[in-house]
C-alpha positions, 0 to 999 in steps of 0.5 A, spaced: 900 072 135 904 077 133 902 083 129 907 084 123 910 091 122 907 096 117 911 102 118 917 103 122 922 110 124 928 108 127 934 114 129 929 120 127 933 126 127 930 132 125 930 140 126 929 147 122 936 150 124 935 151 132 933 146 137 932 139 134 925 138 134 926 130 134 933 126 136 934 119 135 926 117 135 924 110 134 917 108 133 913 102 129 906 102 127 904 095 126 897 091 123 890 093 125 893 098 130 889 104 131 893 109 135 892 116 138 898 121 136 898 126 142 903 132 144 902 139 146 901 144 140 908 145 137 911 138 139 911 136 133 905 131 132 904 134 125 911 134 123 912 127 125 905 124 122 909 127 115 916 124 116 911 117 117 907 119 110 914 120 107 913 128 106 918 131 110 925 128 109 929 127 116 936 130 117 937 123 119 934 116 121 930 111 116 923 110 114 921 103 113 915 101 110 913 093 109 913 091 101 907 093 097 904 097 102 900 103 102 900 109 106 895 114 106 895 121 109 889 126 111 893 133 112 890 139 116 890 143 109 889 139 103 891 142 097 885 143 092 889 146 087 888 144 079 881 141 081 874 144 079 870 140 084 869 137 090 868 130 086 874 130 082 879 132 088 875 126 091 876 121 085 883 123 083 887 117 086 882 111 083 880 108 076 874 110 073 870 103 075 871 105 082 869 112 082 863 108 086 867 108 092 867 115 092 860 116 092 859 111 097 863 116 102 860 123 099 853 120 101 855 117 108 858 124 110 852 128 106 855 132 102 855 134 093 861 131 089 859 137 084 860 142 088 865 148 086 871 148 090 871 155 089 866 155 093 866 149 098 866 151 105 872 148 110 867 143 112 865 141 105 873 141 104 874 136 110 869 131 108 872 131 100 878 130 104 876 124 107 873 121 101 878 120 097 883 117 103 877 113 105 876 110 098 882 109 096 883 104 102 890 104 104 892 099 109 894 105 114 891 112 115 895 117 118 890 123 119 891 129 122 885 133 125 880 129 122 874 132 125 875 139 124 870 143 121 866 136 121 859 137 125 856 132 130 853 127 125 859 127 120 863 125 126 859 120 129 859 117 121 866 117 121 867 114 128 863 108 126 867 108 120 873 107 123 871 103 128 869 098 123 875 098 119 881 092 119 885 097 116 891 101 121 890 108 122 894 113 126 889 119 129 891 126 131 886 129 135 883 134 139 876 131 140 877 126 146 871 122 145 873 121 138 879 118 141 877 115 147 872 111 142 877 109 136 884 108 140 887 102 143 895 104 143 897 111 144 903 115 141 906 121 146 910 126 143 914 129 149 920 134 149 923 130 143 921 123 144 916 118 143 913 114 148 908 108 146 902 105 151 899 099 149 893 102 152 888 107 148 887 115 149 882 113 155 887 111 160 893 116 157 892 122 162 893 117 167 898 114 164 902 121 163 901 123 170 904 117 173 910 118 168 911 125 170 911 123 178 916 119 176 920 124 173 919 128 178 922 123 183 927 121 179 929 129 179 929 130 186 933 124 188 938 127 183 938 134 185 940 131 192 945 127 190 948 134 186 948 138 192 952 132 196 957 131 191 958 139 190 958 140 198 964 135 199 968 138 193 968 145 196 969 142 203 973 137 202 981 139 202 982 131 199 978 132 193 984 136 190 988 129 191 989 125 185 984 119 187 978 124 189 978 126 180 974 121 180 969 122 184 969 130 181 967 127 174 962 124 176 959 130 179 960 133 172 956 127 169 951 128 175 950 136 173 950 134 165 944 129 166 941 134 170 941 139 164 939 133 159 932 133 164 928 138 159 923 141 164 915 140 162 912 145 159 907 148 164 900 149 163 898 156 159 897 161 165 890 162 163 885 166 166 878 169 165 876 175 169 869 177 169 868 185 169 862 188 172 856 183 173 851 184 167 843 184 169 840 177 171 837 177 163 843 177 159 838 176 152 831 173 151 828 171 144 821 172 143 818 169 137 823 169 132 824 167 125 829 168 121 831 166 114 836 167 108 833 167 101 828 161 101 832 157 106 829 158 113 834 158 119 828 159 125 822 158 125 818 162 131 823 160 136 823 162 143 829 161 149 831 166 155 838 166 157 839 168 164 846 171 167 851 165 169 848 160 164 851 155 159 849 155 153 851 150 147 849 150 140 849 144 136 848 142 129 850 140 122 854 145 119 851 151 115 844 150 119 845 157 122 848 156 129 852 162 128 846 166 126 842 164 132 849 167 136 849 173 132 842 174 133 842 173 141 848 178 141 845 183 136 850 182 130 844 181 126 836 183 126 830 177 126 826 177 120 821 177 125 819 176 133 823 180 138 830 179 142 831 184 148 838 184 151 840 185 158 844 191 161 851 192 162 853 187 158 861 187 156 863 182 150 868 178 148 868 173 142 872 167 140 871 166 132 871 160 129 875 163 123 880 166 127 879 172 123 880 176 128 888 175 127 892 178 122 896 172 119 902 176 115 903 181 123 907 178 128 904 176 134 906 182 138 903 186 132 896 182 134 897 184 141 899 191 141 895 193 135 888 190 139 884 197 141 882 194 147 889 192 149 893 198 147 897 202 152 897 209 150 905 212 149 908 204 150 910 199 144 911 193 149 906 193 153 899 191 153 893 192 158 891 185 161 885 186 165 886 193 166 894 193 169 899 194 164 903 187 162 909 187 157 908 183 150 913 178 151 912 176 159 904 175 157 906 171 151 910 167 155 904 165 160 901 162 154 907 158 151 910 163 146 917 164 146 922 170 146 923 168 139 916 166 137 914 174 139 917 177 133 915 171 129 909 171 124 901 169 125 902 165 119 908 161 122 904 158 127 900 152 128 893 150 129 893 150 136 898 156 137 893 160 133 887 158 138 892 160 144 894 167 141 886 168 141 885 166 147 891 170 150 887 176 146 880 174 149 883 174 156 886 180 157 880 184 157 874 183 162 868 180 160 861 178 163 858 175 156 864 170 152 862 167 145 866 162 144 864 159 136 869 153 136 873 154 140 876 147 141 879 146 134 887 145 134 888 145 142 891 139 146 889 135 152 892 140 157 889 147 154 883 144 153 882 141 161 884 148 164 879 152 159 874 148 161 876 149 168 876 157 167 869 157 163 866 152 170 869 158 175 867 164 169 861 168 173 859 170 167 854 167 161 857 163 155 854 161 149 858 156 146 858 153 139 863 146 138 861 139 136 866 137 141 861 132 144 865 131 150 867 138 151 860 140 151 858 134 156 863 139 161 861 145 160 854 147 158 848 147 162 843 148 157 844 145 149 840 148 144 839 143 137 838 146 131 835 141 126 834 144 120 828 147 116 827 152 122 826 147 127 831 148 134 830 145 140 832 146 148 835 140 152 837 140 159 845 139 160 850 137 155 850 133 149 849 127 152 843 129 157 840 131 150 841 124 147 838 121 153 832 125 153 831 124 145 831 117 146 826 117 152 821 121 148 822 128 150 822 133 145 825 139 150 822 145 148 821 148 141 818 154 140 817 156 147 819 161 152 824 158 158 829 161 162 835 156 161 835 149 158 833 145 164 826 149 163 825 147 156 825 141 159 820 144 165 816 148 160 814 140 157 812 139 163 807 144 165 805 145 157 803 137 159 799 138 164 795 144 162 794 140 156 791 135 161 787 139 165 784 142 157 781 135 156 778 132 163 772 138 163 766 134 167 768 127 167 761 124 172 756 129 167 757 124 161 757 118 165 751 120 169 747 122 163 745 116 162 745 108 162 751 106 165 755 101 159 761 101 164 762 095 169 763 096 177 771 096 176 771 101 170 765 106 174 770 106 179 777 107 175 773 113 171 771 116 177 779 115 180 782 118 174 781 125 176 784 124 182 790 121 179 791 127 174 791 132 178 796 128 183 802 127 177 800 134 174 802 137 181 808 132 181 810 135 174 809 142 177 814 141 183 819 137 178 819 143 173 820 148 178 826 145 181 829 144 175 828 151 173 833 152 177 839 155 173 844 152 177 842 145 179 845 141 174 852 144 176 850 144 183 847 137 184 848 134 178 845 126 182 839 131 184 838 134 178 838 127 174 834 124 179 829 129 178 830 129 171 828 121 171 822 122 175 819 127 171 820 124 164 816 117 169 811 123 171 809 125 164 809 118 162 804 116 168 800 122 166 799 121 158 797 114 160 792 115 166 789 121 160 789 116 154 785 111 160 780 116 161 779 119 155 778 111 152 772 110 159 769 117 158 768 114 150 766 108 153 761 112 158 759 115 153 757 109 148 
């Protein structure tokens, strides 16, 4: 059954005084569409979404809406001016009798409607903007980076809300899992054109690579034709005859067609280079606690980070992830306990707020003004991993052109600012990377490259992120901060944490372990030690009185200590195996099998100990 079109753009052309951003663009959004809008940073995704929302007027073309259809738009930076509280902003489009809808969304997203706008965090503002849109329930929702500044719990709530809606929506997001879970079609903004696929984001990369392969084949064939025709024109005397002028005109047509083939923008030439190797120990927290006023951030938390670990910190906004980073790197001191840092550490930091960038200065000035990049006596060069480079040449490696080099940072999109910060970060040698929300606003290709670079990086990575897919691809250890000072260490990435939690494994809490893998191992060792403490002398109590046990029960009671010893030994061996910091990356299948085996042995140990205690109590009368 055909679906009715809700929104149609026809022949859209748009430019800003230079090369047109779009020319002759057509697209249609149908009822109940669930569309991913993807493309490189700077390709015009947000601009196109503003045209779809009716907030940007194209130079040419038309925008058509279905009669009576309402469009809701979530922009990246909503305007809260004129509103005292988040609740007032969220309820602005609703009649008084329908404000309960805002309260329902606020409960799901977990924010206080009475929070003053002046003191609200980025995450709280994002929640209020989402509440305003969702409570209004338009037939078409246009969502520009809806997950930015949201923690994982809020992202999962929003994901479920959008999954259950019957309204259409178009999403721009850097969050792969969010797009994969929700979308059934894809709009790809590429070099001024928009392609549509009737498959969701899960199939985007395969589709993109197929399109690029077809383009490469077409370009190769065209180049061969041009070469042959050019040779004919240069060598064939008859080319000057009147009857061959058509062939010459055809050659010019081929050349014009080739010029019109806009070459794809390559990936950013990013590179990470480790400096001098740090000591084996990078940081060790021993029983640390931290609070701000009456709010506990950490209680008796311990963690050991070794060279080469990739540790992800996750949890709700405001729970203390950035504080833990600062404690581990020495920027803050714990209230109690001790943080010991390793030797020869060379730190590089990617901050969430992009505060290292001066928005009023140019890209050129932001690089040459960095003390760690400055080249003495040279105003047009920067130091890149020990080698002087021309500033524009280095910026081009991160996909900035000559004109952008002199433009102010405030003119950049969110993704372009992230790329500029990466350019500063990657210019220096380091052996400890601290990445606080690095994925915000980055396009798929840049994210892929960043993940590959982190995988090959020889140093250590401390990461704060709400991007579940990124954590799964990068992290070998996940520290979950749950609030009220509780923090638990799990092996692997976010999906591994969910699997271990579902299996009843509580991870490593308040204990010292080398990595997240050993958090699980420490639990196994702890269980083994506690088992030994409970089975002191079963034979002694059984032989001290007339036997209330049956022959089978007596035999089982005598058999259980040996079984418990065997399980403890197997748990200890598995714990030792999982204490290998590189096992997860080196042999993921072996790691998974060992993890499952450890869980099974722990469950068997708990059953055996419970059975032994029950029989012991029965034998004691």
